[in-house]
Structures are given as structure tokens and as C-alpha cells.
TORKOL-4160 file (C-alpha; in steps of 0.2 Angstrom, whole numbers, padded with zeros to 4 digits, m for minus):
434
<pt num="1" X="1177" Y="0585" Z="0251"/>
<pt num="2" X="1183" Y="0602" Z="0245"/>
<pt num="3" X="1174" Y="0616" Z="0238"/>
<pt num="4" X="1176" Y="0632" Z="0228"/>
<pt num="5" X="1169" Y="0649" Z="0233"/>
<pt num="6" X="1167" Y="0659" Z="0216"/>
<pt num="7" X="1163" Y="0679" Z="0215"/>
<pt num="8" X="1158" Y="0681" Z="0197"/>
<pt num="9" X="1157" Y="0694" Z="0186"/>
<pt num="10" X="1175" Y="0699" Z="0185"/>
<pt num="11" X="1186" Y="0702" Z="0170"/>
<pt num="12" X="1202" Y="0693" Z="0169"/>
<pt num="13" X="1218" Y="0700" Z="0162"/>
<pt num="14" X="1236" Y="0692" Z="0158"/>
<pt num="15" X="1246" Y="0679" Z="0154"/>
<pt num="16" X="1244" Y="0660" Z="0159"/>
<pt num="17" X="1255" Y="0644" Z="0153"/>
<pt num="18" X="1246" Y="0628" Z="0151"/>
<pt num="19" X="1251" Y="0612" Z="0162"/>
<pt num="20" X="1259" Y="0597" Z="0153"/>
<pt num="21" X="1246" Y="0586" Z="0145"/>
<pt num="22" X="1236" Y="0574" Z="0158"/>
<pt num="23" X="1233" Y="0561" Z="0145"/>
<pt num="24" X="1249" Y="0561" Z="0138"/>
<pt num="25" X="1258" Y="0559" Z="0154"/>
<pt num="26" X="1248" Y="0545" Z="0160"/>
<pt num="27" X="1253" Y="0535" Z="0144"/>
<pt num="28" X="1271" Y="0540" Z="0145"/>
<pt num="29" X="1273" Y="0536" Z="0163"/>
<pt num="30" X="1266" Y="0518" Z="0161"/>
<pt num="31" X="1279" Y="0517" Z="0147"/>
<pt num="32" X="1294" Y="0518" Z="0160"/>
<pt num="33" X="1289" Y="0501" Z="0163"/>
<pt num="34" X="1295" Y="0494" Z="0148"/>
<pt num="35" X="1314" Y="0496" Z="0153"/>
<pt num="36" X="1325" Y="0493" Z="0167"/>
<pt num="37" X="1334" Y="0509" Z="0163"/>
<pt num="38" X="1331" Y="0527" Z="0167"/>
<pt num="39" X="1319" Y="0538" Z="0159"/>
<pt num="40" X="1317" Y="0556" Z="0164"/>
<pt num="41" X="1301" Y="0566" Z="0159"/>
<pt num="42" X="1298" Y="0583" Z="0159"/>
<pt num="43" X="1284" Y="0596" Z="0159"/>
<pt num="44" X="1274" Y="0582" Z="0171"/>
<pt num="45" X="1256" Y="0591" Z="0176"/>
<pt num="46" X="1256" Y="0592" Z="0195"/>
<pt num="47" X="1237" Y="0586" Z="0196"/>
<pt num="48" X="1229" Y="0570" Z="0205"/>
<pt num="49" X="1227" Y="0557" Z="0193"/>
<pt num="50" X="1245" Y="0559" Z="0187"/>
<pt num="51" X="1252" Y="0560" Z="0204"/>
<pt num="52" X="1242" Y="0545" Z="0210"/>
<pt num="53" X="1249" Y="0536" Z="0195"/>
<pt num="54" X="1266" Y="0539" Z="0199"/>
<pt num="55" X="1263" Y="0534" Z="0217"/>
<pt num="56" X="1256" Y="0517" Z="0212"/>
<pt num="57" X="1271" Y="0514" Z="0200"/>
<pt num="58" X="1280" Y="0518" Z="0217"/>
<pt num="59" X="1272" Y="0506" Z="0227"/>
<pt num="60" X="1276" Y="0493" Z="0212"/>
<pt num="61" X="1294" Y="0494" Z="0213"/>
<pt num="62" X="1297" Y="0509" Z="0203"/>
<pt num="63" X="1312" Y="0519" Z="0210"/>
<pt num="64" X="1305" Y="0537" Z="0206"/>
<pt num="65" X="1316" Y="0552" Z="0209"/>
<pt num="66" X="1306" Y="0569" Z="0208"/>
<pt num="67" X="1318" Y="0584" Z="0202"/>
<pt num="68" X="1302" Y="0596" Z="0203"/>
<pt num="69" X="1283" Y="0595" Z="0204"/>
<pt num="70" X="1287" Y="0594" Z="0185"/>
<pt num="71" X="1301" Y="0583" Z="0182"/>
<pt num="72" X="1303" Y="0565" Z="0188"/>
<pt num="73" X="1315" Y="0550" Z="0183"/>
<pt num="74" X="1308" Y="0533" Z="0183"/>
<pt num="75" X="1319" Y="0517" Z="0184"/>
<pt num="76" X="1309" Y="0501" Z="0184"/>
<pt num="77" X="1323" Y="0490" Z="0188"/>
<pt num="78" X="1311" Y="0476" Z="0195"/>
<pt num="79" X="1293" Y="0475" Z="0200"/>
<pt num="80" X="1285" Y="0467" Z="0216"/>
<pt num="81" X="1272" Y="0455" Z="0207"/>
<pt num="82" X="1266" Y="0452" Z="0225"/>
<pt num="83" X="1259" Y="0469" Z="0227"/>
<pt num="84" X="1250" Y="0468" Z="0211"/>
<pt num="85" X="1241" Y="0455" Z="0219"/>
<pt num="86" X="1236" Y="0464" Z="0235"/>
<pt num="87" X="1220" Y="0473" Z="0240"/>
<pt num="88" X="1230" Y="0489" Z="0242"/>
<pt num="89" X="1235" Y="0489" Z="0223"/>
<pt num="90" X="1216" Y="0483" Z="0219"/>
<pt num="91" X="1210" Y="0500" Z="0227"/>
<pt num="92" X="1223" Y="0510" Z="0220"/>
<pt num="93" X="1221" Y="0504" Z="0202"/>
<pt num="94" X="1203" Y="0503" Z="0203"/>
<pt num="95" X="1201" Y="0521" Z="0207"/>
<pt num="96" X="1212" Y="0528" Z="0193"/>
<pt num="97" X="1208" Y="0524" Z="0174"/>
<pt num="98" X="1225" Y="0527" Z="0168"/>
<pt num="99" X="1230" Y="0510" Z="0177"/>
<pt num="100" X="1224" Y="0501" Z="0163"/>
<pt num="101" X="1240" Y="0506" Z="0154"/>
<pt num="102" X="1251" Y="0497" Z="0164"/>
<pt num="103" X="1245" Y="0481" Z="0158"/>
<pt num="104" X="1255" Y="0483" Z="0140"/>
<pt num="105" X="1271" Y="0485" Z="0148"/>
<pt num="106" X="1271" Y="0473" Z="0161"/>
<pt num="107" X="1263" Y="0460" Z="0149"/>
<pt num="108" X="1277" Y="0462" Z="0136"/>
<pt num="109" X="1290" Y="0463" Z="0147"/>
<pt num="110" X="1288" Y="0452" Z="0161"/>
<pt num="111" X="1274" Y="0440" Z="0154"/>
<pt num="112" X="1260" Y="0445" Z="0166"/>
<pt num="113" X="1249" Y="0459" Z="0173"/>
<pt num="114" X="1235" Y="0460" Z="0185"/>
<pt num="115" X="1223" Y="0475" Z="0185"/>
<pt num="116" X="1206" Y="0480" Z="0193"/>
<pt num="117" X="1191" Y="0486" Z="0183"/>
<pt num="118" X="1198" Y="0505" Z="0178"/>
<pt num="119" X="1189" Y="0520" Z="0187"/>
<pt num="120" X="1189" Y="0538" Z="0181"/>
<pt num="121" X="1174" Y="0549" Z="0177"/>
<pt num="122" X="1156" Y="0542" Z="0177"/>
<pt num="123" X="1153" Y="0548" Z="0161"/>
<pt num="124" X="1144" Y="0533" Z="0154"/>
<pt num="125" X="1151" Y="0516" Z="0147"/>
<pt num="126" X="1169" Y="0515" Z="0145"/>
<pt num="127" X="1172" Y="0497" Z="0140"/>
<pt num="128" X="1190" Y="0489" Z="0140"/>
<pt num="129" X="1187" Y="0476" Z="0127"/>
<pt num="130" X="1198" Y="0484" Z="0114"/>
<pt num="131" X="1212" Y="0482" Z="0126"/>
<pt num="132" X="1209" Y="0464" Z="0130"/>
<pt num="133" X="1205" Y="0458" Z="0112"/>
<pt num="134" X="1220" Y="0465" Z="0107"/>
<pt num="135" X="1232" Y="0457" Z="0121"/>
<pt num="136" X="1224" Y="0441" Z="0116"/>
<pt num="137" X="1228" Y="0443" Z="0097"/>
<pt num="138" X="1246" Y="0446" Z="0102"/>
<pt num="139" X="1245" Y="0429" Z="0111"/>
<pt num="140" X="1240" Y="0433" Z="0129"/>
<pt num="141" X="1227" Y="0423" Z="0139"/>
<pt num="142" X="1215" Y="0432" Z="0152"/>
<pt num="143" X="1203" Y="0427" Z="0165"/>
<pt num="144" X="1189" Y="0438" Z="0170"/>
<pt num="145" X="1179" Y="0433" Z="0186"/>
<pt num="146" X="1163" Y="0443" Z="0185"/>
<pt num="147" X="1160" Y="0441" Z="0203"/>
<pt num="148" X="1177" Y="0450" Z="0206"/>
<pt num="149" X="1181" Y="0465" Z="0193"/>
<pt num="150" X="1201" Y="0460" Z="0193"/>
<pt num="151" X="1208" Y="0454" Z="0178"/>
<pt num="152" X="1223" Y="0442" Z="0177"/>
<pt num="153" X="1234" Y="0442" Z="0159"/>
<pt num="154" X="1247" Y="0430" Z="0156"/>
<pt num="155" X="1259" Y="0427" Z="0141"/>
<pt num="156" X="1275" Y="0417" Z="0139"/>
<pt num="157" X="1278" Y="0428" Z="0124"/>
<pt num="158" X="1270" Y="0440" Z="0115"/>
<pt num="159" X="1270" Y="0437" Z="0095"/>
<pt num="160" X="1267" Y="0451" Z="0083"/>
<pt num="161" X="1251" Y="0450" Z="0072"/>
<pt num="162" X="1237" Y="0461" Z="0062"/>
<pt num="163" X="1224" Y="0468" Z="0071"/>
<pt num="164" X="1210" Y="0479" Z="0066"/>
<pt num="165" X="1204" Y="0488" Z="0082"/>
<pt num="166" X="1184" Y="0490" Z="0085"/>
<pt num="167" X="1186" Y="0507" Z="0090"/>
<pt num="168" X="1200" Y="0520" Z="0089"/>
<pt num="169" X="1202" Y="0520" Z="0107"/>
<pt num="170" X="1217" Y="0531" Z="0113"/>
<pt num="171" X="1221" Y="0521" Z="0129"/>
<pt num="172" X="1219" Y="0506" Z="0119"/>
<pt num="173" X="1230" Y="0510" Z="0106"/>
<pt num="174" X="1243" Y="0515" Z="0118"/>
<pt num="175" X="1242" Y="0498" Z="0128"/>
<pt num="176" X="1244" Y="0489" Z="0111"/>
<pt num="177" X="1257" Y="0500" Z="0106"/>
<pt num="178" X="1268" Y="0497" Z="0121"/>
<pt num="179" X="1264" Y="0478" Z="0121"/>
<pt num="180" X="1270" Y="0476" Z="0105"/>
<pt num="181" X="1286" Y="0485" Z="0105"/>
<pt num="182" X="1294" Y="0470" Z="0114"/>
<pt num="183" X="1284" Y="0457" Z="0105"/>
<pt num="184" X="1291" Y="0445" Z="0093"/>
<pt num="185" X="1289" Y="0450" Z="0076"/>
<pt num="186" X="1278" Y="0463" Z="0068"/>
<pt num="187" X="1263" Y="0470" Z="0073"/>
<pt num="188" X="1249" Y="0480" Z="0062"/>
<pt num="189" X="1237" Y="0491" Z="0071"/>
<pt num="190" X="1224" Y="0498" Z="0060"/>
<pt num="191" X="1210" Y="0511" Z="0065"/>
<pt num="192" X="1223" Y="0516" Z="0079"/>
<pt num="193" X="1220" Y="0532" Z="0088"/>
<pt num="194" X="1232" Y="0546" Z="0081"/>
<pt num="195" X="1231" Y="0559" Z="0094"/>
<pt num="196" X="1245" Y="0570" Z="0099"/>
<pt num="197" X="1247" Y="0561" Z="0114"/>
<pt num="198" X="1248" Y="0544" Z="0104"/>
<pt num="199" X="1261" Y="0552" Z="0092"/>
<pt num="200" X="1271" Y="0557" Z="0107"/>
<pt num="201" X="1271" Y="0540" Z="0115"/>
<pt num="202" X="1277" Y="0533" Z="0097"/>
<pt num="203" X="1292" Y="0546" Z="0097"/>
<pt num="204" X="1296" Y="0543" Z="0115"/>
<pt num="205" X="1297" Y="0525" Z="0112"/>
<pt num="206" X="1306" Y="0525" Z="0096"/>
<pt num="207" X="1319" Y="0536" Z="0106"/>
<pt num="208" X="1322" Y="0522" Z="0118"/>
<pt num="209" X="1324" Y="0510" Z="0102"/>
<pt num="210" X="1308" Y="0505" Z="0098"/>
<pt num="211" X="1304" Y="0502" Z="0078"/>
<pt num="212" X="1288" Y="0510" Z="0074"/>
<pt num="213" X="1281" Y="0517" Z="0058"/>
<pt num="214" X="1266" Y="0527" Z="0052"/>
<pt num="215" X="1266" Y="0538" Z="0066"/>
<pt num="216" X="1252" Y="0551" Z="0065"/>
<pt num="217" X="1241" Y="0540" Z="0056"/>
<pt num="218" X="1229" Y="0527" Z="0059"/>
<pt num="219" X="1239" Y="0513" Z="0051"/>
<pt num="220" X="1254" Y="0508" Z="0063"/>
<pt num="221" X="1268" Y="0495" Z="0060"/>
<pt num="222" X="1278" Y="0489" Z="0075"/>
<pt num="223" X="1292" Y="0479" Z="0074"/>
<pt num="224" X="1297" Y="0471" Z="0090"/>
<pt num="225" X="1314" Y="0472" Z="0099"/>
<pt num="226" X="1323" Y="0463" Z="0112"/>
<pt num="227" X="1325" Y="0477" Z="0124"/>
<pt num="228" X="1322" Y="0496" Z="0126"/>
<pt num="229" X="1334" Y="0509" Z="0133"/>
<pt num="230" X="1331" Y="0524" Z="0144"/>
<pt num="231" X="1327" Y="0543" Z="0138"/>
<pt num="232" X="1322" Y="0560" Z="0141"/>
<pt num="233" X="1304" Y="0565" Z="0135"/>
<pt num="234" X="1295" Y="0582" Z="0137"/>
<pt num="235" X="1276" Y="0581" Z="0138"/>
<pt num="236" X="1266" Y="0592" Z="0127"/>
<pt num="237" X="1254" Y="0607" Z="0135"/>
<pt num="238" X="1238" Y="0602" Z="0138"/>
<pt num="239" X="1227" Y="0606" Z="0123"/>
<pt num="240" X="1211" Y="0604" Z="0135"/>
<pt num="241" X="1216" Y="0615" Z="0147"/>
<pt num="242" X="1221" Y="0628" Z="0132"/>
<pt num="243" X="1204" Y="0626" Z="0126"/>
<pt num="244" X="1196" Y="0629" Z="0144"/>
<pt num="245" X="1206" Y="0644" Z="0144"/>
<pt num="246" X="1199" Y="0650" Z="0126"/>
<pt num="247" X="1181" Y="0647" Z="0132"/>
<pt num="248" X="1183" Y="0656" Z="0150"/>
<pt num="249" X="1190" Y="0671" Z="0143"/>
<pt num="250" X="1175" Y="0674" Z="0130"/>
<pt num="251" X="1163" Y="0669" Z="0144"/>
<pt num="252" X="1171" Y="0682" Z="0157"/>
<pt num="253" X="1174" Y="0697" Z="0143"/>
<pt num="254" X="1192" Y="0694" Z="0147"/>
<pt num="255" X="1210" Y="0698" Z="0139"/>
<pt num="256" X="1220" Y="0684" Z="0140"/>
<pt num="257" X="1237" Y="0678" Z="0132"/>
<pt num="258" X="1238" Y="0658" Z="0133"/>
<pt num="259" X="1258" Y="0656" Z="0133"/>
<pt num="260" X="1268" Y="0641" Z="0123"/>
<pt num="261" X="1253" Y="0632" Z="0116"/>
<pt num="262" X="1261" Y="0621" Z="0103"/>
<pt num="263" X="1250" Y="0627" Z="0092"/>
<pt num="264" X="1252" Y="0614" Z="0077"/>
<pt num="265" X="1246" Y="0601" Z="0090"/>
<pt num="266" X="1230" Y="0609" Z="0093"/>
<pt num="267" X="1220" Y="0602" Z="0077"/>
<pt num="268" X="1203" Y="0609" Z="0075"/>
<pt num="269" X="1202" Y="0617" Z="0092"/>
<pt num="270" X="1206" Y="0635" Z="0087"/>
<pt num="271" X="1194" Y="0635" Z="0072"/>
<pt num="272" X="1180" Y="0626" Z="0082"/>
<pt num="273" X="1180" Y="0642" Z="0095"/>
<pt num="274" X="1180" Y="0653" Z="0080"/>
<pt num="275" X="1163" Y="0645" Z="0075"/>
<pt num="276" X="1156" Y="0652" Z="0091"/>
<pt num="277" X="1163" Y="0670" Z="0086"/>
<pt num="278" X="1177" Y="0671" Z="0096"/>
<pt num="279" X="1192" Y="0680" Z="0090"/>
<pt num="280" X="1209" Y="0670" Z="0092"/>
<pt num="281" X="1225" Y="0678" Z="0086"/>
<pt num="282" X="1240" Y="0667" Z="0085"/>
<pt num="283" X="1256" Y="0677" Z="0090"/>
<pt num="284" X="1271" Y="0665" Z="0087"/>
<pt num="285" X="1268" Y="0649" Z="0098"/>
<pt num="286" X="1255" Y="0660" Z="0110"/>
<pt num="287" X="1237" Y="0662" Z="0107"/>
<pt num="288" X="1229" Y="0679" Z="0111"/>
<pt num="289" X="1211" Y="0681" Z="0116"/>
<pt num="290" X="1205" Y="0699" Z="0114"/>
<pt num="291" X="1192" Y="0706" Z="0126"/>
<pt num="292" X="1174" Y="0704" Z="0118"/>
<pt num="293" X="1157" Y="0712" Z="0123"/>
<pt num="294" X="1149" Y="0700" Z="0111"/>
<pt num="295" X="1152" Y="0685" Z="0101"/>
<pt num="296" X="1140" Y="0678" Z="0087"/>
<pt num="297" X="1138" Y="0659" Z="0083"/>
<pt num="298" X="1140" Y="0655" Z="0065"/>
<pt num="299" X="1129" Y="0645" Z="0053"/>
<pt num="300" X="1132" Y="0633" Z="0040"/>
<pt num="301" X="1132" Y="0639" Z="0023"/>
<pt num="302" X="1113" Y="0635" Z="0019"/>
<pt num="303" X="1109" Y="0645" Z="0036"/>
<pt num="304" X="1106" Y="0630" Z="0047"/>
<pt num="305" X="1110" Y="0629" Z="0064"/>
<pt num="306" X="1129" Y="0627" Z="0070"/>
<pt num="307" X="1132" Y="0610" Z="0075"/>
<pt num="308" X="1148" Y="0605" Z="0084"/>
<pt num="309" X="1152" Y="0587" Z="0089"/>
<pt num="310" X="1165" Y="0576" Z="0094"/>
<pt num="311" X="1176" Y="0564" Z="0083"/>
<pt num="312" X="1192" Y="0553" Z="0083"/>
<pt num="313" X="1206" Y="0563" Z="0080"/>
<pt num="314" X="1210" Y="0575" Z="0069"/>
<pt num="315" X="1191" Y="0579" Z="0074"/>
<pt num="316" X="1186" Y="0589" Z="0089"/>
<pt num="317" X="1190" Y="0580" Z="0107"/>
<pt num="318" X="1176" Y="0575" Z="0117"/>
<pt num="319" X="1184" Y="0583" Z="0132"/>
<pt num="320" X="1180" Y="0600" Z="0127"/>
<pt num="321" X="1161" Y="0597" Z="0123"/>
<pt num="322" X="1157" Y="0603" Z="0141"/>
<pt num="323" X="1167" Y="0619" Z="0138"/>
<pt num="324" X="1160" Y="0623" Z="0121"/>
<pt num="325" X="1142" Y="0621" Z="0129"/>
<pt num="326" X="1144" Y="0633" Z="0143"/>
<pt num="327" X="1152" Y="0646" Z="0131"/>
<pt num="328" X="1138" Y="0644" Z="0120"/>
<pt num="329" X="1126" Y="0652" Z="0133"/>
<pt num="330" X="1133" Y="0669" Z="0133"/>
<pt num="331" X="1134" Y="0670" Z="0114"/>
<pt num="332" X="1123" Y="0677" Z="0102"/>
<pt num="333" X="1113" Y="0663" Z="0091"/>
<pt num="334" X="1111" Y="0645" Z="0093"/>
<pt num="335" X="1120" Y="0629" Z="0092"/>
<pt num="336" X="1118" Y="0610" Z="0094"/>
<pt num="337" X="1131" Y="0602" Z="0106"/>
<pt num="338" X="1132" Y="0583" Z="0100"/>
<pt num="339" X="1142" Y="0573" Z="0111"/>
<pt num="340" X="1144" Y="0556" Z="0102"/>
<pt num="341" X="1155" Y="0545" Z="0112"/>
<pt num="342" X="1148" Y="0547" Z="0130"/>
<pt num="343" X="1131" Y="0546" Z="0135"/>
<pt num="344" X="1131" Y="0554" Z="0152"/>
<pt num="345" X="1143" Y="0569" Z="0148"/>
<pt num="346" X="1128" Y="0582" Z="0146"/>
<pt num="347" X="1119" Y="0578" Z="0164"/>
<pt num="348" X="1127" Y="0594" Z="0171"/>
<pt num="349" X="1117" Y="0606" Z="0160"/>
<pt num="350" X="1102" Y="0607" Z="0173"/>
<pt num="351" X="1117" Y="0617" Z="0185"/>
<pt num="352" X="1118" Y="0629" Z="0170"/>
<pt num="353" X="1099" Y="0629" Z="0167"/>
<pt num="354" X="1097" Y="0634" Z="0186"/>
<pt num="355" X="1108" Y="0649" Z="0183"/>
<pt num="356" X="1099" Y="0655" Z="0170"/>
<pt num="357" X="1106" Y="0647" Z="0154"/>
<pt num="358" X="1094" Y="0643" Z="0140"/>
<pt num="359" X="1098" Y="0625" Z="0136"/>
<pt num="360" X="1086" Y="0610" Z="0129"/>
<pt num="361" X="1093" Y="0594" Z="0133"/>
<pt num="362" X="1087" Y="0583" Z="0118"/>
<pt num="363" X="1093" Y="0566" Z="0124"/>
<pt num="364" X="1108" Y="0559" Z="0133"/>
<pt num="365" X="1119" Y="0565" Z="0118"/>
<pt num="366" X="1112" Y="0581" Z="0111"/>
<pt num="367" X="1109" Y="0598" Z="0119"/>
<pt num="368" X="1103" Y="0614" Z="0110"/>
<pt num="369" X="1110" Y="0630" Z="0117"/>
<pt num="370" X="1102" Y="0648" Z="0114"/>
<pt num="371" X="1113" Y="0659" Z="0118"/>
<pt num="372" X="1109" Y="0674" Z="0130"/>
<pt num="373" X="1121" Y="0687" Z="0120"/>
<pt num="374" X="1124" Y="0694" Z="0137"/>
<pt num="375" X="1107" Y="0701" Z="0139"/>
<pt num="376" X="1106" Y="0692" Z="0154"/>
<pt num="377" X="1120" Y="0688" Z="0165"/>
<pt num="378" X="1121" Y="0669" Z="0174"/>
<pt num="379" X="1115" Y="0668" Z="0191"/>
<pt num="380" X="1127" Y="0661" Z="0206"/>
<pt num="381" X="1121" Y="0644" Z="0213"/>
<pt num="382" X="1126" Y="0629" Z="0223"/>
<pt num="383" X="1132" Y="0616" Z="0212"/>
<pt num="384" X="1145" Y="0600" Z="0212"/>
<pt num="385" X="1157" Y="0595" Z="0200"/>
<pt num="386" X="1152" Y="0577" Z="0192"/>
<pt num="387" X="1168" Y="0576" Z="0183"/>
<pt num="388" X="1184" Y="0584" Z="0177"/>
<pt num="389" X="1178" Y="0592" Z="0161"/>
<pt num="390" X="1159" Y="0596" Z="0168"/>
<pt num="391" X="1168" Y="0603" Z="0183"/>
<pt num="392" X="1179" Y="0615" Z="0173"/>
<pt num="393" X="1164" Y="0620" Z="0164"/>
<pt num="394" X="1154" Y="0624" Z="0179"/>
<pt num="395" X="1168" Y="0634" Z="0185"/>
<pt num="396" X="1168" Y="0644" Z="0170"/>
<pt num="397" X="1150" Y="0647" Z="0172"/>
<pt num="398" X="1153" Y="0653" Z="0190"/>
<pt num="399" X="1166" Y="0664" Z="0185"/>
<pt num="400" X="1153" Y="0673" Z="0172"/>
<pt num="401" X="1140" Y="0675" Z="0186"/>
<pt num="402" X="1133" Y="0687" Z="0195"/>
<pt num="403" X="1135" Y="0685" Z="0215"/>
<pt num="404" X="1144" Y="0670" Z="0225"/>
<pt num="405" X="1143" Y="0652" Z="0218"/>
<pt num="406" X="1148" Y="0639" Z="0227"/>
<pt num="407" X="1156" Y="0622" Z="0218"/>
<pt num="408" X="1157" Y="0607" Z="0229"/>
<pt num="409" X="1167" Y="0591" Z="0225"/>
<pt num="410" X="1182" Y="0600" Z="0218"/>
<pt num="411" X="1193" Y="0586" Z="0219"/>
<pt num="412" X="1186" Y="0580" Z="0201"/>
<pt num="413" X="1193" Y="0597" Z="0194"/>
<pt num="414" X="1210" Y="0593" Z="0203"/>
<pt num="415" X="1211" Y="0578" Z="0195"/>
<pt num="416" X="1214" Y="0587" Z="0179"/>
<pt num="417" X="1219" Y="0605" Z="0182"/>
<pt num="418" X="1233" Y="0611" Z="0191"/>
<pt num="419" X="1232" Y="0623" Z="0204"/>
<pt num="420" X="1219" Y="0631" Z="0196"/>
<pt num="421" X="1212" Y="0642" Z="0208"/>
<pt num="422" X="1229" Y="0650" Z="0211"/>
<pt num="423" X="1234" Y="0652" Z="0193"/>
<pt num="424" X="1217" Y="0660" Z="0190"/>
<pt num="425" X="1217" Y="0671" Z="0203"/>
<pt num="426" X="1233" Y="0679" Z="0196"/>
<pt num="427" X="1223" Y="0683" Z="0182"/>
<pt num="428" X="1211" Y="0693" Z="0193"/>
<pt num="429" X="1199" Y="0680" Z="0198"/>
<pt num="430" X="1191" Y="0677" Z="0215"/>
<pt num="431" X="1190" Y="0660" Z="0219"/>
<pt num="432" X="1193" Y="0655" Z="0237"/>
<pt num="433" X="1197" Y="0635" Z="0240"/>
<pt num="434" X="1188" Y="0629" Z="0255"/>
């Protein structure tokens, strides 16, 4: 198990470029299974979850050529279905939540798929019913053995249909879009997720020959085609990493420029940080965060306490609420952080309380933060990263704290953030990886 030793209380300065979007990468890499042609993907983040998915596809028989750490070409000419029934596949797929998205392409192109119960962060219930019900509506049959958490899904052919998703699941929407691309006839997906990741996936599929209408909305129309071609696709910068850098700059009193942010795809994220009192300047496609000694949380028009909560796109992504929470600990004022989607994502706040933060955990979904306004600096401590997003929030807290903090289980952070220690050290941070 890896460890970060962080010497906090140091202001950072300089420029940093965000990595490619993790969530988009997982989707578009799975989409390469839809065609035997070559698909080149650029701006791939060099992180554990994405690299593990690429290794999984390689084991399945996909020919993967790495042009560099950030660019790869995929050629899924044939798939080794015997491997998909092996214990090695079960172990690899069960440890990676993104592996669920190989089902749609395999089912659509080959008529069968096998997948283990997906892994990922332990942040509460993360059901896959939306995926399976959608596949069933397209004509697939699946077998679930509750004694063995492994799914077998088959379909002699998929047929377009109307479906109204029970939840706007991002991975569920991506999976069903990919399945519908090669289905016979027209598929309508209502209550579809419409995050930029989904929009990017749709645009990539259209460039491969898919017929998709309604991109960017929650109502998609997909006319199935006989086959798809290859393409070249470039992944957007990671909005979650951009938001993490904004919060880090405010917490540490730093002056940072975030380069090439694809600002128009950030949605409500910049304005949500402004509600915490953080000054954000847009310079073309860059974001400049000036040094601030103090930042004050806004209130609602009637003077009531600010409430920051997650919502489906174009609302605020739940992946950033951990960062908003830790950033608020050094603001002036109070805010209620409401994590609606996952009931275990706020359970890291005990570590922040140990560091001196004033936080009331109201229930599994809500926490009230009373900002210290830098009257008291957080204290260094020893902690462990429970998941990707809480892990980077704890790293931000450690960077602002007085003294040396120790963060264990940093493999969780590495799953979502590329060489985060080296990149932050280039700005003046003092992070040692053990």
C-alpha cells in the first residue's frame, strides 16, 4: 500500500494542465469493441482505472498499440470469448467498475457478453439495474446467479425500442447507446444522461458511422446501422481534476493557472466555486485563480445558509462535492453540503474534524461546514484514502495543513489522478511518495 507524506502550509504557484477525462476515457475505450477497424484515441489519462481497462481489452484479444502514454490505437478484430469465462477475467472485471460498459458493445456486435459484478469506489449502493433492464428491452436475455456475482447476457439480435430510464445513469446511458448503435431499427432513450462524456461518446460514434440524434439532451434517437468504421477521437480535459485544482488553489492561498480547460464544457462548476467566494478569471480557454487571503461563502437572497448539492447534468457533478466540502473549511461563513446520490461519500469528514475542521455530519447525505476563515490552520494528521474523490480532498486538506500529514492507500487517488504528486510538486508542493 502506497503512502503520501505531505508537508503542508506551502503556497503553490505556476501553470498546470489537466489530464484527459477519466469518465470519458472509460466509455470511448469500451466503444472500440464495436468495430473491427482501427480506432485511435488521444489525450488518454495515464491513471490506474484506465490502464487496467486497456489491459483487460488486450487480454480479451484487442490489439492495442500505445503511441505514447496519452495515445493508443485499438483494433478489436476478434474477441477471445473463452477468456471472458475465465477466473482471470472475473477478477479483473470485478475490480473495475468501468468494465460494465464492455457489455453493450459485445452484446450488440457479437450477441453475447459476460461480466462480473462491477467494482470501484465503496461510496454506497451503485446498482446496475438500469443497464440490464435496458438490454432486456432491446431483446437480450440475462442469467443472474445470486450465489455467483457474474452475469451472462445473450441475444441472437437486438431490436430498437422505446425506453424510459429509471435513472439518468451515465454508465447505463453509455452502455445502452453503444448497444443500440448496431441494433435493428430505431431506439429511443428518454431520461438519458447528457454529461459532456456522453456527448463525446455520441460524437465519436457518429464519426464511426452511427446515426444518433438529440446529442446533448436527455432524449436520444438512435437508428441502428449494420456496422461501424474506425475513427480518431480526442478526450476532453477532466472537469473533476479542474475543479480539484480550483479548490486546492483557494485552500492553500495559491496563484495557479489551469491551462486548456475546455471551459464551455465545465457547466456550473466555475459558478459553484464562485458561490464559495473564490475568484475565478477566464482567460480564453484557461482559468486563472489569484491568491486570496480570504474567501467568503455567499448566502441565498433571503439570507439563509448556502446549500451546495449534486444533481444530474447540467447540475453539479457529485464527484466534486468532496472538494467543495474541504474547500469550505477555510472559507468565511457556513454551507450545507448535500450529497444526494451516494450515501457513503461523506464518511471521510471525521478525518477533517481530526484536523480541526468544524463540520457537523447531519446524516449520510448532508454535512454542515462552518468555515474557519483561516483563523485556525488545519493540523497535520495520519489518514487513509477511502475512495478517489475523498482521497484528493484529503490531499488538499494536507497541503493546507500545518506540519507533515501522512495519507495511506494512495492507490485510490492514483485510480483517478495522473502523477498527482509530481505535477503538484512542480508547482511548489512538498509531497513524497513512499
